[in-house]
matplotlib code that plots the C-alpha trace (Angstrom):
import matplotlib.pyplot as plt

x = [20.5, 23.1, 23.2, 21.9, 18.8, 18.4, 18.6, 16.1, 13.4, 14.2, 13.6, 10.4, 9.2, 10.1, 8.3, 5.2, 5.1, 5.3, 1.6, 0.6, 3.1, 2.0, -1.6, -0.7, 1.2, -1.4, -4.3, -6.1, -8.5, -9.7, -11.8, -12.2, -11.5, -8.5, -7.3, -7.5, -5.6, -2.8, -2.3, -2.6, 0.1, 2.3, 1.9, 2.6, 5.8, 7.0, 6.3, 8.5, 11.2, 10.8, 11.0, 14.2, 15.9, 14.4, 15.4, 19.0, 19.1, 17.9, 21.1, 23.1, 21.2, 20.4, 19.5, 15.8, 15.0, 16.5, 14.7, 11.5, 12.0, 12.8, 9.7, 7.5, 9.0, 8.2, 4.4, 4.4, 1.9, -0.8, -0.1, -0.4, -3.8, -5.3, -3.9, -5.6, -9.0, -8.5, -7.3, -10.2, -12.6, -11.4, -11.5, -15.0, -17.2, -20.2, -18.7, -18.1, -14.4, -14.3, -15.9, -13.2, -10.4, -11.7, -12.5, -9.0, -7.3, -9.4, -9.2, -5.4, -5.1, -7.5, -6.0, -2.5, -3.8, -6.5, -4.7, -1.0, -0.2, -2.0, -0.3, 3.1, 2.3, 0.8, 3.9, 6.2, 4.3, 4.3, 8.1, 9.2, 6.2, 6.5, 3.1, 4.1, 6.3, 8.6, 9.4, 12.4, 12.1, 13.1, 9.9, 7.9, 8.6, 6.5, 3.7, 3.8, 3.6, 0.7, -1.2, -0.8, -2.4, -5.0, -6.2, -5.9, -8.2, -11.1, -10.7, -11.3, -14.4, -15.8, -15.8, -16.4, -13.5, -9.9, -8.6, -5.3, -4.7, -4.9, -2.3, 0.1, -0.4, -0.2, 2.8, 4.5, 3.8, 5.5, 8.5, 8.8, 8.6, 11.3, 13.5, 12.9, 13.2, 16.5, 18.1, 19.0, 19.6, 22.3, 19.7, 18.7, 22.2, 23.1, 20.2, 21.2, 22.3, 21.7, 18.2, 16.6, 15.2, 16.8, 18.0, 20.8, 22.4, 23.1, 25.6, 27.8, 28.3, 30.6, 28.9, 28.8, 27.0, 24.7, 23.5, 23.2, 21.0, 18.9, 18.4, 17.4, 15.0, 13.3, 13.1, 11.8, 9.3, 8.1, 7.4, 5.5, 3.4, 2.6, 1.6, -0.4, -2.3, -4.9, -6.0, -5.9, -8.1, -10.5, -10.5, -11.4, -14.5, -15.5, -15.1, -17.5, -20.1, -19.5, -19.7, -22.6, -20.6, -20.3, -17.5, -16.8, -16.0, -13.8, -11.7, -11.6, -10.3, -9.1, -7.1, -5.1, -4.3, -2.1, -0.6, 0.2, 1.5, 5.2, 5.5, 3.8, 6.0, 9.1, 7.8, 6.9, 10.5, 11.8, 9.7, 10.8, 14.4, 14.1, 13.6, 10.0, 10.3, 11.7, 9.0, 6.3, 8.1, 8.1, 4.4, 3.9, 6.1, 4.0, 0.8, 2.3, 3.2, -0.3, -2.0, 0.0, 1.5, -1.1, -4.1, -2.6, -1.7, -5.2, -6.5, -3.6, -4.3, -8.0, -6.9, -4.8, -7.7, -10.1, -7.5, -8.0, -7.4, -10.2, -10.9, -11.7, -15.3, -16.5, -20.2, -22.1, -20.6, -17.0, -17.5, -18.3, -15.4, -13.0, -14.3, -14.0, -10.3, -9.4, -11.0, -9.2, -5.9, -6.4, -7.3, -4.1, -2.0, -3.4, -2.4, 1.2, 1.7, 3.6, 5.9, 4.6, 1.8, 0.5, -1.3, -4.5, -4.2, -3.6, -6.7, -8.7, -7.6, -8.3, -11.7, -13.0, -11.5, -13.4, -16.6, -16.5, -15.8, -18.6, -20.9, -20.0, -20.4, -23.7, -25.3, -24.0, -26.7, -28.3, -26.1, -28.0, -27.7, -24.0, -23.2, -25.2, -23.5, -19.9, -20.4, -21.2, -17.8, -16.0, -17.4, -16.4, -12.8, -12.8, -14.4, -11.7, -8.9, -10.0, -9.9, -6.5, -5.2, -6.3, -4.8, -1.4, -1.4, 2.3, 3.3, 1.2, 2.9, 6.2, 5.5, 5.6, 8.2, 10.5, 11.1, 11.6, 8.7, 8.2, 6.6, 6.3, 7.9, 7.6, 4.4, 1.4, -1.8]
y = [14.6, 14.6, 11.8, 14.3, 14.9, 11.2, 10.5, 13.4, 12.0, 8.4, 9.6, 11.3, 8.0, 5.8, 8.3, 8.0, 4.3, 4.4, 5.1, 2.2, 0.0, 0.8, 0.2, -3.1, -4.3, -3.1, -4.4, -1.1, 0.2, 3.6, 4.5, 3.0, 6.5, 7.1, 3.5, 3.8, 6.9, 5.9, 2.4, 4.0, 6.5, 3.7, 1.8, 5.0, 5.7, 2.0, 2.2, 5.1, 3.2, 0.3, 2.5, 4.1, 0.7, -0.8, 2.2, 1.9, -1.8, -1.7, 0.0, -3.1, -6.1, -7.4, -11.1, -11.6, -13.3, -10.4, -7.8, -9.7, -9.7, -5.9, -5.2, -7.3, -5.4, -1.9, -2.7, -4.7, -2.1, -2.8, -6.5, -6.8, -5.1, -6.9, -10.4, -9.8, -9.3, -12.3, -14.6, -13.5, -14.2, -17.8, -18.1, -16.7, -18.0, -15.9, -12.8, -9.4, -9.9, -11.3, -8.0, -5.9, -7.9, -7.1, -3.4, -3.0, -4.3, -2.6, 0.6, 0.6, -0.3, 2.4, 5.0, 4.6, 5.0, 7.7, 9.9, 9.0, 9.0, 12.4, 14.0, 13.1, 14.6, 17.9, 18.2, 17.8, 20.5, 22.9, 22.4, 22.4, 23.7, 20.5, 19.0, 15.4, 13.0, 11.1, 7.5, 5.6, 2.8, 0.3, 1.2, -0.9, -3.7, -2.1, -1.3, -4.9, -6.3, -4.1, -5.0, -8.8, -9.1, -6.6, -8.9, -11.9, -10.3, -10.7, -14.6, -14.3, -12.2, -15.0, -17.4, -14.8, -16.0, -15.7, -19.3, -21.0, -21.5, -17.7, -17.5, -19.5, -17.5, -14.2, -15.0, -16.4, -13.2, -11.2, -13.4, -13.0, -9.2, -9.1, -11.2, -8.8, -5.7, -6.9, -6.8, -3.1, -1.3, 1.3, 4.1, 2.8, 2.2, 5.8, 7.0, 5.1, 8.1, 8.6, 8.4, 11.8, 11.1, 10.1, 6.9, 8.9, 9.5, 5.8, 6.1, 8.0, 4.8, 1.8, -1.0, -3.2, -0.4, 0.3, -3.4, -3.3, -0.2, -1.5, -4.7, -3.0, -0.6, -3.6, -5.7, -2.9, -1.6, -5.1, -5.8, -2.5, -3.2, -6.9, -6.0, -2.9, -4.5, -6.4, -3.5, -1.1, -3.3, -3.8, -0.2, 0.8, -1.6, -0.3, 3.3, 2.8, 1.6, 4.4, 7.1, 5.4, 5.5, 2.6, 0.3, -0.9, 2.6, 3.4, 0.3, 0.8, 4.5, 5.4, 2.4, 2.4, 6.1, 5.1, 2.0, 3.6, 7.0, 6.0, 4.7, 7.7, 10.1, 8.4, 8.9, 12.6, 13.0, 11.7, 14.1, 17.2, 16.2, 16.3, 12.6, 12.5, 9.4, 7.4, 8.6, 7.4, 4.2, 3.6, 4.0, 1.6, -1.0, -0.6, -1.2, -4.3, -5.7, -5.2, -6.3, -9.6, -10.6, -9.0, -10.3, -13.6, -14.2, -13.3, -16.9, -18.3, -16.1, -17.0, -20.7, -20.3, -18.9, -21.7, -24.5, -25.8, -24.7, -22.3, -19.5, -15.9, -15.5, -12.3, -11.6, -9.0, -6.0, -7.4, -8.5, -4.9, -3.5, -5.9, -5.2, -1.5, -1.9, -3.9, -1.4, 1.5, -0.4, -0.9, 2.8, 3.8, 1.4, 2.8, 6.3, 5.1, 3.4, 6.4, 6.4, 9.5, 10.6, 14.0, 16.6, 15.9, 12.2, 12.7, 15.0, 12.2, 9.8, 12.0, 13.2, 9.6, 8.5, 11.4, 10.4, 6.8, 8.0, 10.4, 7.7, 5.3, 7.9, 9.4, 6.0, 4.2, 2.0, 1.7, -1.1, -1.8, 1.9, 2.0, -1.2, 0.0, 3.4, 2.1, -0.5, 2.3, 4.0, 0.7, 0.3, 4.0, 3.1, 0.1, 2.1, 4.8, 2.3, 0.4, 3.6, 4.5, 0.9, 1.1, 4.4, 3.3, -0.2, 0.0, 1.0, -1.8, -4.3, -3.0, -4.1, -7.7, -7.3, -5.1, -3.1, 0.7, 2.8, 6.5, 7.9, 11.5, 12.3, 15.8, 16.4, 16.8, 14.8]
z = [7.7, 10.4, 13.0, 15.6, 13.5, 12.9, 16.7, 17.4, 15.0, 16.3, 20.0, 19.0, 17.3, 20.3, 22.5, 20.5, 21.0, 24.9, 25.7, 23.5, 25.1, 28.6, 27.7, 26.2, 29.2, 31.8, 29.7, 30.2, 27.6, 28.7, 25.8, 22.2, 20.6, 22.7, 22.3, 18.5, 18.6, 20.8, 19.2, 15.7, 16.6, 17.8, 14.5, 12.7, 14.6, 14.3, 10.5, 10.2, 12.0, 9.7, 6.7, 7.8, 8.3, 5.2, 3.0, 4.2, 3.8, 0.3, -0.9, 0.4, -0.9, -4.3, -3.8, -4.5, -1.3, 0.8, -1.3, -0.8, 3.1, 2.9, 0.9, 3.3, 6.3, 4.8, 4.6, 7.9, 9.6, 6.8, 6.9, 10.7, 10.8, 7.9, 8.9, 12.5, 10.8, 8.5, 11.4, 13.5, 10.6, 10.5, 14.3, 14.5, 11.6, 10.7, 12.3, 10.6, 10.7, 7.1, 6.0, 7.9, 6.3, 2.8, 3.9, 5.1, 2.1, -0.5, 1.2, 1.5, -2.2, -3.3, -1.0, -2.7, -6.2, -5.5, -3.0, -2.8, -6.6, -7.1, -4.0, -5.4, -8.8, -7.0, -5.0, -8.0, -10.0, -7.0, -6.7, -10.3, -12.3, -14.5, -15.1, -15.1, -13.2, -15.8, -15.1, -16.3, -19.0, -16.2, -14.4, -16.9, -14.5, -12.0, -14.4, -15.8, -12.2, -11.4, -14.6, -14.1, -10.6, -11.7, -14.5, -12.3, -9.7, -11.9, -11.8, -8.0, -8.7, -10.8, -7.8, -5.1, -3.0, -2.5, -2.3, -1.4, -5.2, -5.5, -2.7, -4.8, -7.8, -6.2, -4.0, -7.2, -9.0, -6.1, -6.2, -9.9, -9.5, -6.9, -9.2, -12.1, -10.0, -8.6, -12.0, -12.1, -15.3, -15.9, -15.4, -12.1, -11.0, -11.8, -9.8, -6.7, -4.6, -0.9, 0.6, 1.1, 4.6, 8.1, 6.6, 4.9, 8.3, 8.7, 5.9, 8.3, 10.3, 9.6, 7.7, 11.0, 13.0, 10.1, 10.1, 13.9, 13.8, 10.9, 12.8, 16.1, 14.2, 12.6, 15.8, 18.0, 15.3, 14.5, 18.1, 18.5, 15.4, 16.3, 19.9, 18.7, 15.8, 17.7, 20.1, 17.3, 15.0, 18.0, 18.9, 15.3, 15.5, 19.0, 17.8, 15.0, 17.5, 19.9, 17.1, 15.5, 12.2, 9.8, 11.2, 7.7, 6.4, 9.5, 8.9, 5.1, 5.3, 8.7, 9.6, 6.3, 6.9, 9.9, 8.4, 5.0, 6.2, 6.8, 3.2, 1.7, 3.8, 2.3, -1.2, -0.5, 0.8, -2.6, -4.5, -2.2, -2.7, -6.5, -7.1, -8.1, -10.3, -7.4, -5.1, -7.6, -8.3, -4.5, -4.4, -7.3, -5.6, -2.4, -4.4, -6.0, -2.6, -1.3, -4.6, -4.6, -1.3, 1.0, -0.9, -1.4, 2.3, 3.6, 3.0, 4.9, 7.8, 7.8, 7.6, 10.6, 12.5, 11.3, 12.1, 8.4, 4.9, 3.8, 1.3, 2.2, 0.8, -1.0, -0.4, -2.5, -0.8, -0.8, -4.4, -5.4, -3.3, -4.9, -8.3, -7.8, -6.5, -9.5, -11.9, -10.3, -10.7, -14.4, -14.8, -12.9, -14.9, -18.3, -17.1, -16.6, -20.1, -21.4, -18.4, -16.9, -14.7, -15.6, -13.6, -15.5, -14.9, -11.3, -11.0, -12.7, -10.2, -7.2, -8.4, -9.1, -5.6, -3.9, -5.8, -4.5, -0.9, -1.0, -2.3, 0.5, 3.2, 1.8, 1.4, 4.5, 5.9, 2.4, 1.0, -2.1, -3.2, -2.3, -4.3, -7.4, -7.3, -6.7, -9.4, -11.9, -10.8, -11.4, -15.0, -15.6, -14.5, -16.9, -19.8, -19.4, -19.1, -22.2, -24.3, -23.0, -23.6, -27.2, -27.8, -26.2, -27.7, -28.6, -25.1, -23.7, -25.8, -24.8, -21.2, -22.3, -25.2, -23.3, -26.5, -26.5, -27.8, -28.3, -25.0, -25.9, -22.5, -21.3, -23.3, -20.9, -21.6]

ax = plt.figure().add_subplot(projection="3d")
ax.plot(x, y, z, "-o")
ax.set_aspect("equal")
plt.show()
């Protein structure tokens, strides 16, 4: 893209944040539905600005700490909303905020695997007629660091809480992932060409101006997101009451759509520009960020609200939601073991995702039936994952041994 194109989309993004800024400054809340829309659009626009700055910055950093900061910035919209719910849960013991924190986190994670991954494969197939997105051997790092927290998640289920100890473990896993991912292979280095989106225009500037623009994008976007997170989160709750719809489901599915859209859009641009493996790897990295750092930081946010160290409890419904999320993760990882995601595998992810959403919507208000039905879906995920893990035992071992194995790349499942 040219600099003129970049300035045009930047102007549109800034304009989209203005109504929310005005509402925030004036303290005016005209209507929960309108509030949710305006603050959601502002978060969406700010998320795009963050993505543009972060995508450009990633080409100029390699130190693990810097990469971790960049990774954190790119998913700030999701973090801001979820942290607000967790903080409010600590500040208001006995309230529903603890449910909302778990709902937003599990919904965001399941949306990535159940919708975003299949979307990329579908677009890749429509564009190339190739039935699978092929990953690089170096992408075993992402697969491994999806597997480790997915397995660890079951320890949190055993105690029905996410504790400060879990925070330490998950943040450490994220740090280890960043360190491993920062060691680029020759294949990755050869694939480091310009970004396909508006961030590519920043390469036309001098290094000093590039950093200035990236810094300005980050500061402005972060300010918009942090100021919009609270009213957006509250508006989602109030909208559920106005519509007579389950607040839990609105927060679980609609809120993450706004916060995740920028990251998904960047991945889609990669696919449309002929770099499908990079797009899928980006979504895998986003999932790792949320499955480690986001989950791990929730007890800290709740502790800040409570004024003391505390764990985020998982009641019966939260236990089932967390169990389903972990089970879906295992199934998604199993499908990636051969370093490809096929059209058939993507269809399986999408169908099972739609099934769980239909169940949740159909039985809203009947918690016992919802829990029982979604638990069956979770065990189906685990059963399918177990079969695939056994069939691909050598590929599974290669994640830990870092040894090359035959992947039958190019052969559809």
